[in-house]
C-alpha positions as CSV (number, residue, x, y, z in Angstrom):
1,M,0.0,0.0,0.0
2,N,1.2,3.5,-0.8
3,I,-0.1,6.7,1.0
4,S,0.5,10.1,-0.4
5,I,-0.3,13.2,1.7
6,V,-1.6,16.3,-0.2
7,R,-2.7,19.5,1.5
8,E,-5.4,21.3,-0.4
9,N,-6.7,24.6,1.1
10,D,-7.8,23.5,4.6
11,A,-8.0,19.8,3.9
12,T,-5.5,17.0,4.3
13,V,-6.0,14.5,1.5
14,L,-4.6,11.0,1.9
15,K,-4.3,9.2,-1.4
16,I,-4.3,5.5,-0.8
17,E,-3.3,2.9,-3.3
18,G,-3.4,-0.9,-2.8
19,R,-5.0,-3.2,-0.4
20,L,-6.2,-2.0,3.0
21,D,-5.9,-5.1,5.1
22,T,-4.3,-6.6,8.3
23,T,-0.8,-5.9,7.0
24,T,-1.3,-2.4,5.8
25,A,-4.0,-0.9,8.1
26,P,-1.5,0.0,10.8
27,E,0.4,2.1,8.3
28,L,-2.8,4.1,7.5
29,E,-3.6,4.5,11.2
30,K,0.0,5.7,11.9
31,T,-0.3,8.2,9.1
32,I,-3.6,9.6,10.3
33,N,-2.4,9.8,13.9
34,G,0.8,11.4,12.7
35,E,-1.2,14.4,11.4
36,G,-2.1,15.1,15.1
37,D,-4.8,17.3,16.6
38,A,-4.3,20.0,14.1
39,L,-6.1,17.8,11.5
40,K,-9.4,19.5,10.8
41,N,-10.6,18.2,7.4
42,L,-9.5,14.7,6.4
43,V,-10.2,13.4,2.9
44,L,-9.4,9.7,2.2
45,D,-9.0,9.3,-1.6
46,F,-9.8,5.6,-2.2
47,G,-9.2,5.8,-5.9
48,G,-6.5,3.3,-5.8
49,V,-8.0,0.9,-3.1
50,D,-9.3,-2.3,-4.5
51,Y,-9.8,-4.2,-1.3
52,I,-10.6,-3.4,2.4
53,S,-10.6,-6.0,5.2
54,S,-12.1,-5.8,8.7
55,A,-8.7,-4.3,9.9
56,G,-9.1,-1.5,7.4
57,L,-12.7,-0.9,8.4
58,R,-11.5,-0.6,12.0
59,V,-9.0,2.1,11.1
60,I,-11.6,4.0,9.1
61,L,-14.1,3.8,12.0
62,T,-11.5,5.0,14.5
63,A,-10.6,7.9,12.2
64,Q,-14.2,8.8,11.8
65,K,-14.7,9.0,15.5
66,K,-11.6,11.1,15.9
67,M,-12.7,13.5,13.1
68,N,-16.2,13.8,14.6
69,I,-14.5,15.5,17.5
70,Q,-12.0,17.7,15.8
71,G,-13.3,18.3,12.3
72,S,-14.7,16.3,9.3
73,M,-13.8,13.3,7.3
74,E,-15.0,12.2,3.8
75,L,-14.1,9.4,1.4
76,V,-13.8,10.0,-2.3
77,N,-13.3,7.9,-5.4
78,V,-14.6,4.7,-3.7
79,S,-14.6,1.8,-6.1
80,E,-17.7,-0.3,-6.6
81,A,-16.1,-3.3,-4.8
82,V,-15.2,-1.3,-1.8
83,M,-18.5,0.5,-1.7
84,D,-20.2,-2.9,-1.6
85,I,-18.2,-3.7,1.5
86,F,-19.2,-0.4,3.1
87,E,-22.9,-1.1,2.3
88,M,-22.8,-4.7,3.6
89,T,-21.2,-3.6,6.9
90,G,-23.4,-0.6,7.4
91,F,-20.4,1.8,7.1
92,A,-22.1,3.6,4.2
93,E,-24.6,4.9,6.7
94,I,-22.0,6.5,9.0
95,L,-19.4,7.7,6.6
96,V,-19.5,10.6,4.2
97,I,-18.8,9.1,0.8
98,R,-18.9,11.1,-2.4
């Protein structure tokens, strides 16, 4: 998995490529936590993500809870396969996906 950080206006965009699974989820969690409390608007660009496991879902849920307190979070460019997982798990109801 590769993660690129892009700052656009007042948002921090994490462009994620690859599989978000047990092996790679800790890397995403570390990246999000590394941005610290100054993080106000988080955008997760899933354009390059073709698979997400329960470990990846846990990281997304933890990030959503954090951002509910200190700002906002949205997911963009979610593939159909990953969107199916979000819908089956109920995550589509609690995440902002555009």
